[in-house]
C-alpha positions in Angstrom: -81.6 -13.2 167.1 -82.5 -9.6 166.4 -80.3 -6.5 167.7 -80.9 -3.0 167.9 -80.7 -1.0 164.4 -80.0 2.0 166.3 -76.8 1.8 166.4 -76.0 -0.3 163.2 -74.5 2.9 161.8 -72.5 3.8 163.9 -68.4 3.8 163.1 -66.1 2.7 164.9 -64.4 4.8 167.5 -61.8 7.5 166.7 -59.1 5.3 167.6 -59.7 1.8 166.4 -60.5 3.5 163.4 -57.0 5.3 163.5 -55.3 2.0 164.5 -56.7 0.5 161.4 -55.1 3.4 159.2 -51.5 3.4 160.9 -50.6 0.0 162.4 -50.1 -1.9 159.0 -47.4 0.8 158.3 -44.0 1.2 160.2 -43.2 4.8 161.9 -41.0 7.0 159.8 -39.0 7.7 163.0 -39.1 8.4 166.7 -42.4 7.7 168.0 -44.4 10.7 169.1 -48.0 10.0 170.1 -50.2 13.4 169.9 -54.1 11.6 169.1 -55.9 11.0 172.8 -56.8 13.8 174.8 -54.8 11.9 178.5 -53.3 15.2 180.6 -49.3 13.8 180.9 -48.1 17.0 183.5 -48.3 16.0 187.0 -51.0 15.2 189.6 -51.2 17.0 192.5 -49.0 15.9 195.3 -51.7 15.8 198.2 -53.5 12.6 195.4 -51.3 9.1 197.1 -51.1 10.7 201.0 -54.9 10.8 200.7 -55.9 8.0 199.0 -53.2 6.1 201.2 -55.6 7.8 204.6 -58.8 6.6 203.4 -57.8 3.3 201.8 -60.4 1.8 204.2 -63.5 3.5 202.2 -62.7 0.7 199.5 -64.1 -1.5 202.1 -67.8 -0.1 202.2 -70.5 1.3 199.6 -69.9 5.2 198.4 -72.9 7.5 198.5 -74.7 7.3 195.4 -74.3 11.4 194.7 -71.4 12.4 196.1 -70.7 12.6 200.2 -71.6 15.7 201.7 -68.1 17.3 201.8 -67.2 16.7 197.9 -70.5 18.1 197.2 -69.7 21.3 199.3 -66.5 21.3 197.8 -67.5 21.3 193.9 -70.8 23.5 195.4 -68.1 26.3 196.5 -65.7 25.7 193.5 -68.8 26.4 191.1 -69.2 29.6 192.9 -65.3 30.9 193.4 -64.9 30.1 189.9 -68.3 31.5 187.9 -69.9 33.6 190.7 -72.5 30.9 190.7 -74.8 29.6 193.6 -75.3 26.4 193.5 -76.6 24.2 196.5 -75.8 21.0 197.3 -78.7 19.2 196.2 -78.2 20.8 192.2 -74.9 18.7 191.8 -74.5 14.7 191.2 -70.5 13.3 191.4 -70.1 11.2 188.2 -67.7 9.0 187.4 -65.6 11.4 184.8 -67.8 13.7 182.4 -68.3 11.3 179.8 -70.6 9.4 182.2 -72.9 12.0 183.0 -73.4 12.8 179.3 -74.3 10.3 178.5 -77.2 9.0 181.5 -78.5 12.8 181.6 -79.8 12.6 178.2 -81.5 9.2 178.9 -82.9 10.9 181.9 -84.2 14.4 180.8 -84.7 13.1 177.2 -88.4 12.6 176.7 -89.7 9.9 174.4 -91.9 12.0 171.9 -92.0 16.0 171.8 -95.3 17.4 170.3 -96.1 14.1 169.1 -92.8 13.7 167.7 -89.7 12.2 167.3 -87.3 14.2 170.0 -84.0 15.6 168.2 -80.9 16.1 169.9 -78.3 18.8 168.8 -74.7 18.2 168.6 -71.8 20.3 166.9 -70.2 18.6 164.3 -67.4 17.6 165.1 -68.0 16.7 168.5 -67.8 14.3 171.1 -69.0 11.3 170.4 -70.9 10.2 173.3 -73.0 13.2 172.5 -74.4 11.0 169.2 -74.8 7.7 171.3 -76.8 8.6 174.3 -79.3 10.9 171.5 -80.1 7.2 169.8 -80.3 5.0 173.2 -83.2 7.4 173.8 -85.0 7.3 170.6 -84.0 10.7 169.2 -82.6 12.7 166.3 -78.9 13.6 166.3 -79.1 16.5 164.4 -75.1 17.2 163.4 -74.4 21.3 163.7 -71.8 22.5 161.7 -69.3 24.0 163.8 -66.2 25.6 161.1 -64.2 28.5 160.9 -67.8 30.3 158.8 -69.5 29.5 162.6 -66.2 31.1 164.7 -65.9 27.1 165.1 -69.3 27.1 167.5 -72.5 25.5 166.3 -74.8 28.0 165.1 -78.2 26.4 166.6 -80.2 29.7 166.0 -79.5 28.8 162.3 -81.6 26.0 162.4 -85.3 25.3 161.0 -87.9 26.2 163.8 -89.7 22.4 162.7 -86.2 21.2 163.8 -85.7 23.6 167.2 -89.6 23.0 168.0 -88.6 18.8 168.4 -85.5 19.6 169.8 -85.6 18.5 173.9 -81.7 18.5 174.5 -78.6 20.8 172.9 -75.2 19.6 173.3 -72.3 22.0 173.7 -69.0 22.2 174.2 -67.3 25.0 175.4 -63.8 25.5 175.5 -64.8 23.3 172.2 -62.8 19.2 171.2 -61.4 19.6 169.0 -61.2 23.3 167.6 -60.7 25.0 171.1 -63.3 27.9 170.6 -65.0 29.5 173.7 -68.3 30.6 174.1 -68.7 34.0 175.0 -71.5 35.8 177.4 -73.6 37.1 174.3 -73.4 33.0 173.3 -74.4 31.9 176.4 -77.5 34.2 176.2 -78.6 33.5 172.8 -78.3 29.9 173.4 -80.4 30.5 176.5 -83.1 32.2 174.8 -83.3 29.9 171.8 -83.9 26.8 174.4 -86.6 29.0 176.5 -88.5 29.7 172.9 -88.0 26.8 172.0 -88.5 24.4 175.0 -85.0 22.3 175.5 -82.1 22.5 177.7 -78.6 23.3 177.2 -76.1 20.3 178.1 -72.8 22.2 178.5 -70.1 19.9 178.4 -67.6 22.5 180.3 -64.4 19.8 180.8 -61.6 22.2 179.4 -62.2 25.3 181.1 -59.4 25.7 183.2 -57.3 25.2 180.1 -57.0 28.9 178.8 -54.9 31.1 176.6 -56.2 34.4 177.8 -59.0 34.6 179.7 -60.9 32.5 181.9 -63.7 31.2 180.0 -67.4 32.0 180.7 -69.5 29.3 183.1 -73.0 28.5 180.9 -74.4 28.4 185.2 -72.7 31.8 185.3 -75.0 33.1 182.4 -77.6 31.8 183.2 -78.0 32.6 186.5 -77.3 36.3 185.3 -79.7 36.4 183.0 -82.6 35.3 185.3 -83.2 31.4 183.3 -84.4 28.7 184.2 -82.8 26.8 186.1 -83.8 23.4 184.3 -82.6 24.7 181.1 -79.3 24.1 181.8 -76.5 21.5 182.9 -73.0 21.9 183.2 -70.3 19.0 182.9 -67.3 19.8 184.4 -64.3 17.0 185.1 -60.9 16.5 187.1 -59.3 14.9 184.5 -58.1 18.0 182.4 -58.0 20.9 185.4 -56.3 18.6 187.6 -54.2 15.8 185.8 -56.2 12.9 187.1 -57.8 11.5 184.0 -57.7 7.7 185.7 -59.0 9.1 188.4 -62.8 8.8 186.3 -64.3 11.7 188.8 -66.2 14.9 187.4 -69.7 16.0 188.4 -73.0 17.5 186.7 -74.8 21.0 187.9 -78.3 22.1 186.8 -81.8 22.0 187.9 -82.8 20.2 191.5 -85.8 18.6 189.3 -83.1 17.7 186.2 -80.6 16.6 188.9 -83.1 13.9 191.2 -83.9 12.6 187.9 -80.5 12.3 186.9 -79.6 10.7 191.0 -82.8 8.7 190.7 -80.9 6.5 187.6 -78.1 6.3 188.3 -79.2 4.8 191.8 -80.5 2.2 189.6 -78.1 1.8 186.5 -74.5 3.7 187.4 -72.0 3.3 189.7 -71.0 5.7 192.5 -67.3 6.8 192.8 -65.4 4.7 195.2 -65.2 6.6 198.8 -61.6 7.4 198.5 -61.9 8.8 195.0 -64.5 11.0 196.5 -62.0 12.2 199.4 -59.4 13.0 196.8 -61.8 14.8 194.3 -62.9 16.8 197.3 -59.3 17.9 197.7 -58.8 18.9 194.3 -61.8 21.1 194.0 -60.9 22.7 197.4 -57.4 23.7 196.0 -56.4 25.9 193.7 -52.5 26.0 193.4 -51.9 23.0 191.4 -54.7 23.8 188.4 -52.3 27.5 188.6 -49.6 25.7 187.7 -51.1 23.1 184.7 -52.6 26.0 183.0 -48.9 28.1 183.2 -47.6 24.8 181.4 -50.4 24.7 178.8 -49.9 28.6 178.2 -46.1 28.0 177.8 -47.0 25.1 174.9 -49.4 27.9 173.2 -46.6 30.1 172.9 -44.0 27.2 171.3 -46.9 26.4 169.0 -47.4 29.4 168.1 -43.6 30.0 167.0 -43.1 26.8 165.2 -47.0 27.6 162.9 -45.9 31.2 162.6 -47.0 32.2 159.3 -48.9 29.0 158.3 -52.1 29.8 156.2 -55.4 29.1 158.7 -53.4 28.1 161.8 -55.4 29.4 164.8 -54.0 28.5 168.2 -57.2 27.8 170.0 -58.5 30.1 173.2 -59.2 27.0 175.0 -58.4 23.2 175.6 -55.3 21.7 174.5 -56.0 20.1 171.1 -54.7 22.2 167.3 -57.1 21.7 164.9 -54.7 22.3 162.1 -55.7 22.6 158.4 -54.6 20.1 155.6 -55.6 19.1 152.2 -57.3 15.5 153.8 -57.2 14.3 157.6 -56.6 10.7 156.7 -54.4 11.1 153.7 -51.9 13.7 156.6 -52.3 11.2 159.3 -50.6 8.5 157.5 -48.1 10.8 155.7 -47.4 11.9 158.9 -47.1 8.9 160.7 -45.2 7.2 157.7 -42.3 9.5 157.4 -42.0 11.2 161.0 -43.3 8.7 163.8 -46.0 11.0 165.0 -49.1 9.9 165.5 -52.4 12.3 165.1 -55.9 11.5 164.3 -58.0 12.7 161.3 -60.6 14.9 161.6 -63.0 13.1 159.7 -63.1 10.8 162.8 -64.6 13.3 165.0 -67.5 14.2 162.7 -70.4 13.1 161.0 -71.1 13.6 157.2 -74.0 16.3 156.7 -75.5 17.7 154.1 -73.0 15.4 152.1 -69.9 16.8 153.7 -67.6 15.9 156.9 -66.5 19.3 158.4 -63.9 17.3 160.0 -62.2 16.1 156.9 -59.9 18.8 155.9 -57.8 18.6 159.3 -56.4 16.9 162.0 -56.3 17.1 165.4 -53.1 17.7 167.6 -53.2 17.3 171.1 -50.6 19.1 173.3 -50.2 16.8 176.3 -46.6 15.7 175.7 -44.0 17.3 177.8 -43.3 21.0 176.1 -40.1 19.2 174.6 -41.3 16.6 173.1 -44.5 18.3 172.1 -41.8 20.6 170.1 -40.6 18.3 168.4 -43.9 16.6 167.4 -44.7 19.7 166.0 -41.8 20.8 164.2 -42.2 17.4 162.4 -45.9 17.9 161.7 -44.9 21.6 160.1 -41.8 20.1 157.8 -43.7 17.0 156.9 -47.0 18.3 156.1 -46.3 22.4 155.3 -42.4 22.0 154.3 
C-alpha cells in the first residue's frame, strides 16, 4: 500500500525526540521539567462555576463558528486590546490555535501560484504545525532564519523575488516561540507592504501576546487597520491557553478578512470539530475579563526579573520581551540537554528540535529552550542548576 511521500522526511515531533534522547538515562537530581509550554499558574476562579451552570450544553451539538455571545466577546476584546474594529463574521472560534494555524492554510492556500508550486514562508526555528500545514497543501515550506542577526524575527524582505512571487502564506509568531522577540509596528508595516507587493497572506500567531516584559506587543490587526491594508491580507490567531492559563480548554480564535474567514468556516463545517457549548461559555467569560490576565502577567514579569538575576553576566543571555521561554545559548543543544538531565535532573528542549536544517545550518542547534511555567520557586531552582551545570 502506498502512503504520501510529502510527510516522509518529517522528523519526529520535538517531545518524542526528547524522550529518545533522555529517557534511557537516570536523572541526576530532583526532576524539574522545563520543556513544554504548558502554563501552570492558577486558572480563573470562574471556570468551574460556569462549566457547572452550563453542563447540559454537552447534550447538544454546538454552533460551528462560535456562539454569538462568544464572537461578540472576542470582537470586544480585540477592540479594547488592539483598537481593531472586527465584526463577528470576521471571527471563528477554534480548538486552540494549532487547529486554526493548520486548517486555515488548507482553506486559503491555492494549489498553484503563477502556474508554479506555491511557497509557504515560516521562521526558523518555528512552531512545527506551520510546516505540516504547508506540506498538506502541496506547498513548498521555506524556512527563513530568525537568529540574533535578524533580531530573532525572520527577514522575509531579504528573500529572492522569485521566492516571494510564489509565496501564498507567511507565518509569523509574535512574541516569538521560542526566542521571545516581539514584532514592532514598523516590522508589521514592512511585512504588510511586502505581502501587498507580492500578493500573499500573513498568518500572525499571536498566542503569547498577553505575556510581555515591558510593553504590550503591537498586534497585526492594529497595524493593518491603521495602515489601510487589505483586510484579506491578515489573519490573527489567539488562544486562552497562555493568556488565561487554560491549555486544556482548547479554546482560541482566528480573526481576519471576511472572505477568508468564510472559507475557513466552510472547511470547519465539513472537517472540523466545534468547541462544546460549555467550553464556549467559559471562553466568553475569559475574553470579557482582564483581572485574571493582569494577575498572570505580573507573575511572569516577576519570573523575568528572577531570570535576569540568575543569568546576570552570562554572555549571550537575553531575557525575552514576550512569551515565557528562555532561549539560552550553548555549544550544542542536544549535548547540553543531556548533560543537564544526567547531572541535575533538569529537563530542557534542544533548540534544534524546533528548527530545520537550511543551507547546511540549523539555527537552533546552539540553543536550548527553557519554559518558565513552573511555580517561581521551582523555576528558580531549575535555572540555578542549569546555570551552574552549563555555564559554571
